[in-house]
C-alpha positions as CSV (number, residue, x, y, z in Angstrom):
1,M,-127.8,-49.0,47.3
2,K,-129.8,-51.9,48.8
3,R,-127.4,-54.7,48.0
4,R,-123.7,-54.7,47.3
5,L,-122.5,-55.4,43.8
6,T,-120.3,-58.5,43.8
7,P,-116.9,-58.2,42.1
8,G,-117.2,-59.0,38.4
9,S,-121.0,-58.8,38.3
10,R,-122.4,-57.9,35.0
11,L,-125.5,-55.9,34.0
12,R,-128.3,-58.0,32.6
13,L,-130.2,-55.6,30.4
14,P,-133.9,-56.0,30.1
15,T,-134.9,-57.7,26.9
16,G,-137.0,-56.1,24.3
17,T,-137.1,-52.6,22.9
18,E,-140.0,-51.4,25.1
19,A,-138.2,-52.6,28.3
20,L,-135.0,-50.8,27.4
21,R,-137.0,-47.7,26.4
22,R,-138.6,-47.6,29.9
23,V,-135.2,-47.9,31.6
24,R,-133.7,-45.2,29.4
25,H,-136.7,-43.0,30.1
26,N,-136.5,-43.5,33.8
27,L,-132.8,-42.5,33.8
28,R,-133.1,-39.6,31.4
29,T,-135.9,-38.0,33.3
30,P,-133.6,-36.4,35.9
31,I,-131.1,-35.3,33.1
32,N,-133.7,-33.1,31.4
33,P,-133.8,-30.6,34.3
34,I,-130.1,-30.6,34.5
35,L,-129.8,-29.6,30.9
36,G,-132.9,-27.4,30.8
37,Y,-132.2,-25.4,33.9
38,C,-128.6,-25.0,32.9
39,E,-129.7,-23.6,29.5
40,L,-132.1,-21.3,31.3
41,V,-129.5,-20.0,33.7
42,M,-127.1,-19.4,30.9
43,E,-129.7,-17.5,28.9
44,E,-131.0,-15.4,31.8
45,A,-127.6,-14.6,33.3
46,G,-126.3,-13.6,29.9
47,E,-123.3,-11.4,29.6
48,A,-124.1,-9.6,32.8
49,A,-122.9,-12.7,34.8
50,P,-119.2,-13.0,35.7
51,A,-117.1,-14.8,33.0
52,A,-116.1,-17.6,35.5
53,F,-119.8,-18.2,36.3
54,R,-120.7,-18.5,32.6
55,A,-117.7,-20.8,32.0
56,G,-118.8,-23.0,34.9
57,L,-122.3,-23.2,33.5
58,R,-120.9,-24.3,30.1
59,R,-118.9,-27.1,31.9
60,L,-121.9,-28.1,33.9
61,H,-124.0,-28.4,30.7
62,Q,-121.3,-30.5,29.1
63,T,-121.3,-32.9,32.1
64,G,-125.1,-33.2,31.8
65,R,-124.6,-34.1,28.1
66,R,-122.1,-36.8,29.2
67,M,-124.7,-38.1,31.6
68,L,-127.2,-38.4,28.7
69,K,-124.6,-40.1,26.5
70,L,-123.7,-42.6,29.2
71,T,-127.4,-43.4,29.7
72,N,-128.1,-43.8,26.0
73,E,-125.1,-45.9,25.4
74,L,-125.5,-48.2,28.4
75,F,-129.1,-48.9,27.7
76,S,-128.8,-49.3,23.9
77,E,-129.7,-52.4,22.0
78,Q,-126.5,-51.9,20.0
79,P,-123.2,-53.1,21.5
80,T,-121.2,-50.3,23.1
81,P,-117.9,-50.3,25.1
82,L,-120.0,-49.8,28.2
83,H,-121.5,-53.2,27.8
84,H,-118.1,-54.7,28.6
85,L,-117.8,-53.1,32.0
86,T,-118.6,-54.7,35.2
87,C,-121.5,-53.3,37.3
88,R,-119.0,-51.8,39.7
89,E,-117.2,-50.0,36.8
90,I,-120.5,-48.8,35.5
91,L,-121.5,-47.5,38.9
92,L,-118.3,-45.6,39.4
93,A,-118.6,-44.0,36.0
94,F,-122.2,-42.9,36.6
95,R,-121.5,-41.8,40.2
96,A,-118.5,-39.7,39.0
97,S,-120.8,-37.8,36.6
98,A,-123.5,-37.3,39.1
99,D,-121.1,-36.1,41.8
100,E,-119.4,-33.7,39.3
101,V,-122.8,-32.2,38.4
102,A,-123.8,-31.9,42.1
103,A,-120.4,-30.3,43.1
104,S,-120.4,-27.9,40.2
105,A,-124.0,-26.9,40.7
106,G,-123.3,-26.3,44.4
107,R,-120.3,-24.0,43.6
108,L,-122.3,-22.1,41.0
109,E,-125.3,-21.8,43.3
110,R,-123.0,-20.1,45.9
111,Q,-121.6,-17.8,43.2
112,A,-125.2,-17.0,42.0
113,R,-126.2,-16.0,45.5
114,S,-123.1,-13.8,45.9
115,A,-123.8,-12.2,42.5
116,K,-127.4,-11.5,43.6
117,L,-128.9,-13.9,41.1
118,P,-131.6,-15.6,43.3
119,V,-133.5,-17.3,40.3
120,A,-130.2,-18.8,39.0
121,A,-129.4,-20.0,42.5
122,R,-132.8,-21.8,42.8
123,D,-132.3,-23.4,39.4
124,L,-128.8,-24.5,40.3
125,H,-130.3,-26.1,43.5
126,R,-132.8,-27.9,41.3
127,I,-129.9,-29.2,39.2
128,R,-128.1,-30.6,42.3
129,T,-131.3,-32.3,43.3
130,A,-131.7,-33.9,39.8
131,A,-128.1,-35.1,39.9
132,G,-128.9,-36.9,43.2
133,Q,-132.0,-38.4,41.7
134,W,-130.1,-39.7,38.7
135,R,-127.4,-41.2,40.9
136,K,-130.1,-42.9,43.1
137,R,-131.9,-44.3,40.0
138,I,-128.7,-45.9,38.5
139,E,-127.8,-47.4,41.9
140,E,-131.3,-48.9,42.2
141,L,-131.2,-50.2,38.6
142,L,-127.8,-51.8,39.0
143,A,-128.9,-53.4,42.3
144,E,-131.8,-54.9,40.4
145,H,-130.2,-56.0,37.2
146,C,-126.6,-57.0,38.1
147,E,-125.7,-60.6,38.4
């Protein structure tokens, strides 16, 4: 993050439907590969994959869905509980989700390599990368729009 968030700073959402739509789109873009690759890996691994691996993929997908929900709620024109949080609290919530996805994808990537699932391992690496991009985008956005 380029500048530190001051304690108690609040997010100043862009005004207008189109401006909010652009912000949501920018933040949702890295979530799409998280969800999509997760679904692909689940489908391709199928029942042949170890049960713990499949369970981890389901949890990873659920975390990706939470990331999408956070994004949609924060950048909604309708009031949501997230709008009452300080920028620091928002940042912590978003970072926690991004870090959870990155850590889970990393563990699953190692499991995929051990299980001789190289395509799944590559897709899980892509998920980790997308989580980092999402985290970076929210940090930049908050640095720009928090007062």
